[in-house]
C-alpha positions in Angstrom: -12.0 -36.9 5.3 -10.2 -36.8 1.5 -11.2 -33.9 -0.2 -10.4 -33.7 -4.1 -9.5 -30.5 -6.0 -12.6 -28.4 -6.6 -11.8 -28.5 -10.5 -12.9 -32.2 -11.4 -10.5 -31.9 -14.4 -7.2 -30.6 -12.4 -4.0 -32.4 -13.3 -2.4 -35.2 -11.4 0.2 -32.4 -10.2 -2.9 -30.2 -8.5 -4.2 -33.2 -6.8 -0.5 -34.1 -5.2 -0.1 -30.7 -4.1 -3.3 -30.5 -2.4 -2.7 -33.8 -0.7 0.8 -32.5 0.2 -0.8 -29.5 1.8 -3.6 -31.2 3.6 -0.4 -33.2 5.4 0.5 -30.2 6.5 -2.6 -28.4 7.5 -3.1 -28.4 11.4 0.2 -28.9 12.3 2.6 -26.0 10.4 2.2 -22.8 9.2 4.0 -22.0 5.8 5.9 -19.1 5.6 4.8 -16.6 2.5 5.9 -13.1 0.9 4.7 -11.1 -1.4 6.5 -9.3 -4.4 5.4 -6.5 -6.9 5.8 -6.8 -10.5 8.6 -3.8 -10.1 10.7 -6.0 -8.4 9.4 -9.6 -8.5 12.1 -11.0 -5.8 12.8 -8.1 -4.1 10.8 -8.5 -0.8 11.7 -12.3 -1.0 16.0 -11.8 -1.3 15.0 -8.8 1.6 13.5 -12.1 3.8 16.6 -14.2 3.0 19.0 -11.3 3.7 17.8 -10.8 7.0 17.0 -14.2 8.2 19.0 -16.4 6.1 16.1 -18.4 4.9 14.0 -18.3 2.1 10.0 -18.0 2.6 8.2 -21.2 1.6 5.5 -19.1 -0.8 6.5 -16.7 -3.7 3.6 -14.8 -4.3 2.7 -11.9 -6.8 -0.5 -10.4 -8.6 -0.5 -9.5 -12.4 -0.9 -6.1 -11.9 -3.2 -3.3 -13.5 -1.4 -0.1 -14.4 -0.4 2.0 -17.4 2.2 3.8 -15.7 5.6 2.3 -17.0 6.9 3.9 -13.1 4.6 1.6 -11.3 5.1 -0.9 -9.2 1.8 -2.7 -11.0 3.1 -2.1 -14.8 1.2 -5.0 -17.1 4.2 -4.5 -18.9 6.3 -6.4 -16.4 4.0 -9.5 -16.6 6.6 -11.9 -18.9 8.8 -11.0 -16.2 6.3 -12.7 -13.6 6.3 -15.9 -15.6 10.2 -15.9 -15.5 10.2 -15.7 -12.2 7.5 -18.2 -11.1 9.2 -20.5 -13.0 12.5 -19.8 -11.1 10.9 -19.5 -8.0 9.1 -22.9 -8.8 12.5 -24.4 -9.5 14.0 -23.3 -6.4 11.2 -25.2 -4.5 8.9 -22.5 -3.7 4.9 -22.6 -3.7 3.4 -20.1 -6.3 0.9 -18.1 -5.1 -0.7 -15.5 -7.5 -3.3 -13.0 -7.2 -5.6 -11.2 -9.9 -7.0 -7.5 -9.0 -9.0 -7.2 -12.3 -10.2 -3.7 -13.6 -13.6 -2.7 -13.7 -14.7 -3.9 -17.1 -16.6 -0.9 -17.7 -13.1 0.3 -18.8 -10.1 -1.6 -20.2 -6.9 -2.4 -18.9 -4.3 -1.3 -18.3 -5.6 1.8 -16.0 -4.7 4.2 -13.1 -5.1 2.9 -9.5 -8.0 5.2 -9.1 -10.2 4.6 -12.4 -10.9 1.2 -12.3 -10.0 -0.8 -9.5 -11.7 0.9 -6.7 -14.1 3.0 -8.8 -17.6 1.9 -7.9 -19.6 -0.4 -10.6 -23.3 0.3 -11.1 -26.0 -2.7 -10.4 -27.0 -2.5 -14.0 -23.1 -2.5 -15.2 -22.4 -5.5 -13.3 -25.3 -7.2 -14.1 -24.2 -6.5 -17.7 -20.5 -8.3 -16.5 -22.6 -11.1 -16.4 -24.6 -11.6 -19.2 -23.4 -13.2 -22.5 -24.0 -10.4 -25.4 -23.2 -7.4 -23.8 -20.5 -4.7 -24.7 -19.1 -5.2 -20.9 -19.8 -9.2 -20.7 -17.0 -9.0 -23.7 -14.5 -6.6 -22.0 -14.7 -9.2 -19.0 -14.1 -12.1 -21.1 -10.9 -10.1 -22.6 -9.5 -10.1 -19.2 -9.9 -13.7 -18.4 -8.5 -14.6 -21.7 -5.4 -12.2 -21.2 -4.8 -14.2 -17.7 -5.9 -17.1 -19.1 -2.6 -17.1 -21.6 0.1 -16.4 -18.2 -1.6 -19.1 -16.4 -1.7 -21.6 -19.3 1.6 -20.9 -19.6 2.4 -21.9 -15.9 0.2 -25.1 -16.6 2.2 -26.2 -19.4 5.5 -25.8 -17.2 3.6 -28.2 -14.5 3.6 -25.4 -12.1 0.4 -25.7 -10.0 -0.5 -22.1 -8.8 -2.6 -20.9 -5.5 -5.0 -18.8 -7.3 -6.5 -15.7 -5.2 -8.7 -13.9 -7.5 -10.9 -10.9 -6.3 -10.3 -10.7 -2.4 -11.5 -8.8 0.1 -15.2 -8.9 -1.4 -16.7 -9.1 2.2 -14.9 -5.3 2.5 -15.0 -1.4 0.7 -12.1 -1.5 -0.6 -12.5 -2.4 -4.6 -14.9 -2.5 -7.3 -16.2 -6.1 -6.6 -16.9 -5.6 -2.8 -20.3 -5.3 -1.2 -22.3 -7.7 -3.5 -23.6 -10.8 -2.0 -25.3 -13.7 -3.4 -25.7 -15.2 -6.7 -25.9 -11.9 -8.2 -23.0 -10.8 -6.8 -20.0 -11.9 -6.1 -21.2 -15.7 -6.2 -21.7 -15.1 -9.7 -18.7 -12.9 -10.3 -16.7 -16.1 -9.2 -18.5 -18.8 -10.9 -18.0 -16.6 -13.9 -14.4 -16.7 -13.3 -14.3 -20.3 -11.8 -16.2 -21.8 -14.9 -14.3 -19.8 -17.9 -10.9 -20.8 -16.5 -11.8 -24.6 -15.9 -14.4 -25.4 -18.4 -13.3 -23.1 -21.4 -9.9 -22.4 -21.0 -9.1 -25.8 -18.9 -6.7 -24.1 -16.7 -6.4 -27.6 -14.4 -3.1 -26.2 -12.7 -5.3 -23.7 -10.2 -5.9 -24.3 -6.6 -8.7 -22.1 -6.1 -8.3 -19.8 -2.7 -10.9 -17.5 -1.6 -9.5 -14.8 0.2 -11.7 -12.5 2.8 -10.8 -9.6 4.6 -10.6 -9.8 8.4 -13.4 -9.1 10.6 -14.0 -7.9 13.1 -12.6 -4.7 14.3 -14.4 -1.4 15.7 -14.6 0.9 12.8 -14.1 -2.1 10.1 -16.3 -2.0 7.5 -15.6 -5.3 6.6 -18.3 -7.7 6.9 -18.9 -11.6 8.1 -18.3 -13.3 4.4 -20.7 -16.1 4.8 -22.7 -14.5 1.9 -20.4 -14.3 -0.7 -18.8 -18.1 -0.4 -19.4 -19.7 -3.9 -19.6 -23.1 -2.7 -17.1 -26.1 -1.8 -17.4 -27.0 -5.0 -15.4 -23.9 -6.4 -13.3 -23.5 -3.8 -10.3 -25.6 -2.6 -8.4 -23.3 0.2 -10.4 -20.2 2.4 -8.0 -17.2 3.7 -8.1 -14.2 5.5 -6.2 -11.2 4.6 -5.3 -8.7 7.4 -4.5 -5.6 5.8 -5.4 -2.9 8.2 -2.9 -1.0 10.8 -0.1 -3.4 12.2 0.0 -1.2 15.1 -2.9 -2.7 16.4 -3.2 -3.5 20.0 -2.0 -6.8 20.9 -5.5 -7.3 22.5 -7.1 -5.9 18.8 -4.6 -8.1 16.8 -5.9 -11.4 18.6 -9.5 -10.6 18.7 -9.3 -10.2 14.8 -7.5 -13.3 14.2 -9.9 -15.2 16.2 -12.9 -13.8 14.6 -11.4 -14.4 11.6 -10.4 -18.1 11.9 -13.8 -18.5 13.7 -15.8 -17.5 10.8 -14.0 -19.4 8.1 -13.9 -22.4 10.1 -17.4 -22.4 10.3 -17.6 -22.4 6.7 -15.0 -24.7 5.4 -15.9 -27.4 6.7 -12.8 -29.3 6.9 -11.1 -27.6 4.5 -7.7 -25.6 4.8 -7.3 -22.1 6.5 -4.5 -19.9 5.1 -3.5 -16.0 5.6 -3.5 -14.7 1.5 -2.0 -11.6 2.4 -1.1 -10.0 6.0 0.3 -6.6 7.4 -0.2 -8.1 11.0 2.2 -10.5 11.4 1.2 -13.6 13.4 3.7 -13.9 16.0 4.7 -17.1 18.1 1.6 -17.3 20.1 -1.5 -16.4 17.3 0.1 -19.7 15.5 0.4 -21.8 18.4 -3.8 -21.0 18.6 -4.4 -20.4 15.0 -2.4 -23.0 12.7 -3.2 -21.2 9.3 -1.8 -23.3 6.6 0.6 -20.4 4.9 0.6 -17.1 5.8 1.6 -14.1 3.5 3.6 -10.9 3.9 2.9 -8.3 2.5 4.7 -6.1 0.2 5.1 -3.8 3.0 5.3 -0.2 1.6 7.2 2.0 4.0 4.5 3.0 6.3 4.1 -0.8 7.1 7.5 -2.4 6.8 8.4 -4.0 9.8 12.3 -3.7 11.5 14.5 -6.4 10.7 14.4 -7.8 14.4 10.7 -8.3 14.0 11.1 -10.2 10.7 13.8 -12.6 12.2 11.8 -13.1 15.4 9.0 -14.2 13.3 11.1 -16.7 11.0 12.3 -17.9 14.1 8.7 -19.1 15.4 8.6 -22.4 16.2 5.4 -23.2 13.8 6.7 -22.0 10.4 8.1 -23.9 7.9 10.4 -22.4 4.9 11.3 -23.1 1.7 14.0 -25.7 2.9 11.8 -27.0 5.0 8.8 -27.3 2.7 11.4 -28.9 0.1 12.2 -31.8 3.0 8.5 -32.3 4.0 7.8 -32.9 0.4 10.3 -35.7 0.1 9.3 -37.4 2.8 6.0 -37.6 2.4 
């Protein structure tokens, strides 16, 4: 079965990258590493120092903070573009995540103000209703992020774009709103704006859920949040809970997420958008995720060097040099 990008006007480089990813799907997992705006290659460089390898996927997000001393200060976004360009030239895939602020407010913001603060049903509906103040603020956010993505398009860089993840959990303002009037409508508003209005034809759309099920987890099975195959290229799971879970619980969580996504995907690739629970060799032997992006680790979750070395020496991982070689031979 041959899949086309969800964007019917995707540029040739977008088609080519999706074809190459499908060629790897089910055989290998690409290593990935997330970085913060305050240090856009800090975690990636640390991985190289420990393992001698560079991750195949370089990941970051657009930030949201007004605090110049924050890891997520929006004033550092210009550096995001130059680093994405540098990583692309070096041979890495570029994954960009977007955590928009609650459109009742304006960005930049403080973390608690507008990322995790709930949005009312009335304001959520207004966000999707042209002519309202909340809708205008939402369009402003879309336009700002579009400027950065358009620059990358002009550079010929295809982006693994992962907006508003973990909608089936309770972490963010867009969470726990199933159906067309909820998260599906939010996703469509982003997709239609970026595809139809801004012509951002360099994006592969990554729909990323919070992994489930685990005892005590608030994450729900994600089927009611799925926008549809016409707006999604790759499905992903995020494993952002306690990395000190027992091996049995980790296996249970990976199996549950894998099975649930497979039931929705209809043959589309599955990836790990971000994780604090690094899948070991045995997990990857059973579930060959297309890529696996390690979270930009806080001190609480930062793995020991030996754990990183063991992971990078796994039998099923491809790193940056391997990815470049596979592209040349495909």
